[in-house]
C-alpha positions as CSV (number, residue, x, y, z in Angstrom):
1,M,-3.3,13.2,8.6
2,K,-2.3,9.9,10.8
3,I,-0.9,7.0,9.3
4,D,-0.6,3.4,11.0
5,I,0.8,0.3,9.0
6,L,-1.3,-2.4,11.0
7,A,0.4,-5.3,8.8
8,S,2.9,-5.5,6.0
9,G,4.3,-8.5,4.1
10,S,3.2,-11.7,2.5
11,K,1.4,-12.8,5.8
12,G,-1.1,-9.6,5.6
13,N,-1.2,-6.0,4.5
14,S,-3.5,-3.3,6.2
15,I,-2.9,0.2,6.7
16,A,-5.1,2.7,8.5
17,I,-5.5,6.6,7.4
18,S,-7.0,8.9,9.7
19,S,-7.7,12.5,9.5
20,F,-9.7,14.8,12.2
21,T,-13.1,13.2,11.1
22,T,-12.5,10.1,8.8
23,T,-10.6,7.0,9.1
24,I,-10.5,4.4,6.2
25,L,-8.3,1.2,6.1
26,I,-6.5,0.3,2.8
27,D,-6.7,-3.5,2.5
28,A,-7.5,-6.0,5.3
29,G,-5.3,-8.7,5.0
30,I,-4.8,-10.0,8.4
31,A,-7.7,-11.8,10.6
32,K,-10.6,-9.8,11.7
33,K,-9.7,-10.0,15.4
34,E,-6.0,-9.0,14.7
35,I,-7.3,-6.0,12.7
36,E,-9.6,-5.0,15.7
37,K,-6.6,-5.7,18.3
38,R,-4.2,-3.5,16.3
39,L,-6.9,-0.5,15.6
40,L,-7.2,-0.3,19.3
41,E,-3.7,-0.4,20.0
42,V,-3.2,2.8,17.9
43,G,-6.2,4.5,19.5
44,I,-8.6,3.8,16.5
45,R,-12.1,2.1,17.3
46,P,-13.2,-0.5,14.8
47,D,-16.6,0.8,14.7
48,S,-15.3,4.5,13.4
49,I,-14.0,2.8,10.2
50,N,-15.6,4.8,7.3
51,A,-14.6,2.7,4.5
52,I,-12.2,0.0,3.4
53,F,-10.3,0.2,0.1
54,I,-9.0,-3.2,-1.7
55,T,-5.9,-3.0,-3.9
56,H,-6.6,-6.2,-4.9
57,A,-8.1,-9.7,-3.8
58,H,-5.0,-12.0,-3.1
59,G,-5.7,-13.3,0.4
60,D,-2.8,-11.4,2.0
61,H,-5.1,-8.2,1.2
62,I,-8.6,-9.4,2.2
63,K,-8.6,-12.1,4.7
64,G,-10.1,-9.6,7.3
65,L,-13.0,-8.5,5.3
66,P,-15.5,-9.9,8.0
67,L,-14.8,-6.9,9.5
68,A,-16.9,-5.3,7.1
69,N,-19.9,-7.2,7.8
70,K,-19.6,-6.8,11.6
71,Y,-19.3,-3.3,11.6
72,K,-21.4,-2.2,8.4
73,I,-18.3,-0.6,6.5
74,P,-18.7,-0.2,2.8
75,V,-16.1,-1.9,0.6
76,Y,-14.4,-0.5,-2.3
77,A,-12.6,-2.2,-5.2
78,S,-12.2,-2.4,-8.7
79,E,-15.1,-4.3,-10.6
80,G,-12.5,-6.9,-11.8
81,E,-11.2,-7.6,-8.1
82,W,-15.1,-8.2,-6.9
83,K,-14.9,-11.4,-9.1
84,S,-12.4,-12.9,-6.6
85,I,-13.9,-11.3,-3.1
86,K,-16.3,-13.6,-1.5
87,G,-18.6,-13.1,1.8
88,V,-19.1,-9.3,1.7
89,D,-22.6,-8.4,2.3
90,T,-24.4,-7.1,-1.0
91,E,-25.4,-3.6,0.5
92,L,-21.6,-3.0,1.4
93,K,-20.0,-3.6,-2.0
94,Q,-18.9,-0.7,-3.6
95,I,-17.3,-0.6,-7.3
96,M,-14.4,1.8,-7.2
97,T,-13.8,3.9,-10.2
98,G,-11.9,7.3,-10.6
99,N,-12.6,9.3,-7.4
100,Q,-14.6,8.9,-4.3
101,L,-15.4,11.0,-1.3
102,I,-15.6,9.6,2.2
103,N,-16.2,12.2,4.5
104,S,-13.2,14.4,4.5
105,F,-11.1,12.4,2.3
106,D,-11.0,12.3,-1.7
107,V,-9.7,9.1,-2.7
108,T,-8.4,8.4,-6.1
109,A,-7.7,5.1,-7.6
110,F,-5.1,4.6,-10.1
111,D,-3.9,1.2,-11.9
112,V,-0.9,-0.9,-11.2
113,H,0.5,-3.8,-12.5
114,H,0.1,-7.2,-10.6
115,D,-1.1,-11.0,-11.5
116,A,-4.8,-10.1,-10.5
117,F,-7.8,-9.2,-12.5
118,Q,-7.9,-5.3,-11.9
119,P,-5.5,-4.1,-9.1
120,L,-5.2,-0.6,-8.0
121,G,-3.2,1.8,-6.0
122,Y,-4.5,4.7,-4.1
123,A,-4.1,8.4,-3.6
124,V,-5.8,10.2,-0.8
125,V,-6.0,13.7,-0.2
126,D,-7.7,15.0,3.4
127,E,-9.3,18.2,4.4
128,V,-5.8,20.6,4.9
129,G,-4.5,19.1,1.6
130,D,-2.3,16.4,2.7
131,K,-1.7,13.5,0.4
132,V,-0.5,10.0,0.7
133,C,-0.1,7.7,-1.9
134,I,-0.6,3.9,-1.5
135,C,1.5,1.5,-4.1
136,L,1.6,-2.0,-3.0
137,D,1.7,-4.9,-5.1
138,T,3.1,-4.2,-8.8
139,G,5.9,-5.4,-11.1
140,K,6.6,-1.8,-12.2
141,V,6.0,1.7,-11.8
142,D,4.9,3.6,-15.0
143,R,4.5,7.1,-16.1
144,Q,0.9,7.5,-15.1
145,M,1.4,5.8,-11.8
146,I,4.4,8.5,-11.3
147,E,2.1,11.4,-12.2
148,T,-0.8,10.3,-10.0
149,M,1.7,9.8,-6.9
150,K,3.4,13.2,-7.5
151,Y,3.4,16.0,-4.6
152,S,2.5,13.8,-1.9
153,D,3.5,14.3,1.5
154,F,3.4,10.5,2.1
155,F,4.7,7.6,0.2
156,I,3.5,3.9,1.2
157,I,5.4,1.8,-1.4
158,E,6.6,-1.9,-1.6
159,S,10.2,-2.7,-1.6
160,N,9.7,-6.5,-1.8
161,H,12.8,-8.0,-2.8
162,E,16.7,-7.7,-3.8
163,P,16.8,-9.8,-6.9
164,A,20.4,-11.4,-6.2
165,M,18.7,-13.0,-2.9
166,L,15.8,-13.9,-5.1
167,E,18.0,-15.6,-7.6
168,Y,19.8,-17.8,-5.1
169,S,16.7,-18.7,-2.9
170,S,15.0,-21.8,-3.0
171,Y,11.9,-20.5,-4.6
172,Q,10.8,-22.4,-7.8
173,N,11.8,-20.9,-11.0
174,S,8.4,-20.4,-12.0
175,V,8.0,-18.1,-8.5
176,K,11.1,-16.5,-9.1
177,A,10.0,-15.3,-12.7
178,R,6.7,-14.3,-11.4
179,V,8.3,-12.1,-8.7
180,L,10.4,-10.4,-11.1
181,S,7.9,-9.8,-13.8
182,D,6.1,-7.0,-14.8
183,I,3.0,-8.1,-13.1
184,G,5.1,-9.3,-10.1
185,H,6.7,-7.1,-7.1
186,L,9.0,-4.1,-6.9
187,S,12.9,-4.6,-6.5
188,N,14.9,-2.5,-3.9
189,E,16.4,-0.7,-7.0
190,Q,12.9,-0.1,-8.8
191,T,11.4,1.2,-5.7
192,A,14.2,3.8,-5.0
193,E,14.0,4.5,-8.7
194,A,10.4,5.6,-8.6
195,L,10.9,7.6,-5.1
196,S,13.8,9.4,-7.0
197,K,11.3,10.8,-9.4
198,L,8.7,11.6,-6.9
199,V,10.5,13.0,-3.6
200,K,11.2,16.6,-3.8
201,G,12.9,17.1,-0.3
202,R,10.4,18.8,1.2
203,G,10.0,16.7,4.4
204,E,8.0,13.9,2.7
205,K,7.7,10.5,5.0
206,I,8.4,7.4,3.2
207,Y,6.9,4.0,4.2
208,L,8.8,0.9,2.6
209,T,6.5,-2.0,2.8
210,H,5.7,-5.7,1.7
211,L,9.1,-6.8,2.2
212,S,9.9,-10.2,1.3
213,S,10.7,-12.1,4.5
214,K,13.2,-14.5,2.5
215,N,14.5,-12.2,-0.3
216,N,15.1,-9.1,1.3
217,L,16.8,-7.3,4.5
218,P,15.0,-4.1,5.9
219,E,18.7,-2.1,5.9
220,L,19.3,-3.2,2.6
221,A,15.6,-1.8,1.3
222,K,16.2,1.4,3.1
223,M,20.0,1.8,2.1
224,T,18.8,1.3,-1.5
225,T,16.3,4.5,-1.5
226,I,18.6,6.5,0.6
227,R,21.6,6.2,-1.7
228,A,19.3,7.1,-4.7
229,L,17.9,10.1,-3.1
230,S,21.3,11.0,-2.0
231,K,22.3,11.4,-5.6
232,K,19.5,14.2,-5.7
233,G,21.3,15.9,-2.9
234,F,18.4,14.8,-0.4
235,K,19.7,13.8,3.1
236,E,17.9,11.4,5.3
237,G,16.2,13.4,8.4
238,E,16.8,16.4,6.9
239,H,14.9,16.6,3.5
240,Y,12.9,13.3,4.0
241,E,12.0,10.7,6.8
242,I,12.2,6.9,5.6
243,E,10.6,4.0,7.8
244,V,10.6,0.2,6.9
245,F,8.1,-2.1,7.7
C-alpha cells in the first residue's frame, strides 16, 4: 500500500491511497489543478483514480471535486453530507453506507464527531491485507472508532491543536469553544491517547495531519504522541514510525 498526503490542514486536505491495481482519494480539498499537479508529482495519473471518498462537506475537504466530473470518478459520501455537496454530476454521486468494494480495496466507513451533517472516517484494506485508517476532523475518539481502527498498519489521524496555544490565540471565544468541543477537533493529547490504544508496536506508520497553523507546532504534536507511546514501551523507529504533515 502506498500513501501520499497531497494536502493537509485548514487550507485543504486530500490523501491518495494506492495498491497494485487501485487508487482512491480521501477528500479533494484543494483546487482541481493543484490536485492534478500533486498527483503527477507522486507518480499517479489523475485519470487512474478509481473513486473519491469524502469525509465531510466543509470546503477544505471538497474544493477540488470538479476533478470527479473531468475524469468521471465516482464520489462516495454519506447521505447527510450530500446535502452540502454541489456540482458533482448526478451519475457520479454515491451514498456511502457500510462497506464498499473498489477493485482490490475494501473500504469501510465509520462515524466521527464533527460539526457537519454526517461526517465519516474510513478504513481501507488492500488485496494483501494491509490496512489504513483515516480519521480527520473529529472532536473525540469513541469506543466504536477505536474498534474500527484497530489492527491498522497505517494511521492517518488529525492532531489539530495544543489547548494552551488555542486559549491564548486571537480566535474569538466562540471559535475556541467550537474547536475544543466534542464536534470540533482533536488536541495533541487526545490524538496521543487514541494512538496509545491502537499502536501495538509492530512497525505501524503514523501520519499526524490537519495541524492548526496558528495553534500547534509540528514538533509539539509529534513529541506528545511519542511520549504517550513511550509509556507503553514503544520506541520511535523501532516499534513504529511517525511523520507530521
